[in-house]
C-alpha positions as CSV (number, residue, x, y, z in Angstrom):
1,M,152.0,-30.7,-76.2
2,S,153.1,-30.9,-72.6
3,A,154.9,-28.1,-70.9
4,S,158.1,-30.2,-70.5
5,H,158.2,-30.8,-74.3
6,E,157.8,-27.0,-75.0
7,S,160.8,-26.2,-72.8
8,A,163.0,-29.0,-74.1
9,W,166.4,-27.8,-75.1
10,L,166.9,-28.4,-78.9
11,F,170.5,-27.5,-79.6
12,D,173.4,-30.0,-79.4
13,Q,175.3,-27.7,-77.0
14,P,174.0,-27.1,-73.5
15,P,172.2,-23.9,-72.5
16,N,175.3,-22.5,-70.7
17,A,177.7,-23.3,-73.7
18,V,179.4,-20.4,-75.3
19,A,177.9,-18.8,-78.4
20,F,179.3,-16.1,-80.6
21,T,177.3,-13.1,-81.7
22,T,178.0,-9.3,-82.0
23,T,177.1,-6.1,-80.3
24,H,174.9,-5.4,-83.3
25,V,172.6,-8.2,-82.2
26,F,172.9,-8.0,-78.4
27,K,173.3,-4.3,-77.8
28,E,171.6,-2.7,-80.8
29,G,168.8,-5.4,-81.1
30,R,169.5,-6.2,-84.8
31,E,167.7,-9.4,-86.0
32,I,169.6,-12.7,-86.2
33,T,169.6,-13.6,-89.9
34,H,172.8,-15.7,-90.1
35,V,173.4,-18.8,-88.0
36,T,176.5,-21.0,-88.3
37,H,177.1,-24.4,-86.7
38,D,180.9,-24.7,-86.7
39,E,182.3,-28.0,-87.9
40,D,185.5,-28.0,-85.9
41,D,184.2,-27.5,-82.4
42,H,180.4,-27.8,-83.0
43,G,180.1,-24.2,-81.7
44,W,177.3,-21.8,-82.8
45,Q,177.4,-18.3,-84.2
46,F,174.4,-16.0,-84.4
47,H,174.8,-12.8,-86.5
48,Y,172.9,-10.2,-88.5
49,G,173.7,-9.7,-92.2
50,G,175.6,-6.5,-92.1
51,E,179.2,-5.4,-91.8
52,M,181.1,-6.7,-88.7
53,E,184.5,-6.1,-87.2
54,A,186.4,-8.1,-84.6
55,A,185.7,-5.4,-82.0
56,D,181.9,-6.1,-82.5
57,A,182.3,-9.7,-81.3
58,M,180.6,-10.9,-78.1
59,V,180.5,-14.2,-76.3
60,V,177.2,-15.1,-74.6
61,A,175.5,-18.3,-73.4
62,M,173.4,-20.2,-75.8
63,K,170.4,-19.7,-73.5
64,E,170.8,-15.9,-73.9
65,I,170.5,-16.2,-77.7
66,V,167.4,-18.3,-77.4
67,A,165.9,-15.9,-74.9
68,F,166.7,-13.0,-77.3
69,D,165.2,-14.7,-80.3
70,P,163.4,-18.0,-79.7
71,S,162.9,-18.4,-83.5
72,V,166.6,-19.6,-83.8
73,Q,165.4,-22.9,-82.4
74,E,164.0,-23.6,-85.9
75,V,167.6,-24.3,-87.0
76,A,168.8,-26.2,-83.9
77,D,169.0,-29.3,-86.0
78,L,171.5,-27.7,-88.3
79,P,174.4,-30.1,-88.8
80,P,178.0,-29.1,-88.0
81,G,179.6,-27.4,-91.0
82,W,176.3,-25.8,-92.2
83,M,174.8,-22.4,-92.0
84,A,171.3,-21.0,-92.2
85,T,170.2,-17.6,-93.4
86,R,167.0,-15.6,-93.7
87,S,166.0,-12.1,-94.7
88,F,164.3,-11.1,-91.4
89,R,162.9,-12.6,-88.2
90,G,160.0,-14.7,-89.2
91,A,161.2,-15.4,-92.7
92,E,162.0,-19.0,-93.8
93,W,165.5,-20.2,-93.2
94,T,167.7,-21.3,-96.1
95,R,170.2,-24.0,-95.2
96,E,173.5,-24.7,-96.9
97,E,176.7,-26.6,-96.3
98,I,179.7,-24.4,-95.7
99,T,182.3,-25.1,-98.4
């Protein structure tokens, strides 16, 4: 595999696009276990599985999420309107359509 292929951007949004996460992930270092690809605006959300409140929300660049946890690239092909969950970093992702 060439170096250019390894660094290819896999998401449908550019590296500087907005992504939603929480302080639990970015400030406390909790594992990303829930990823949502929004149907309405094709935006991405990266969360852990615990309780969250509006005050916990953070807006970061997509590239910051990938730098924090490169394993989220495993779900970069998630279609809009779908979500992926896992038990912990390194576990297999389960994908499902959001109903």
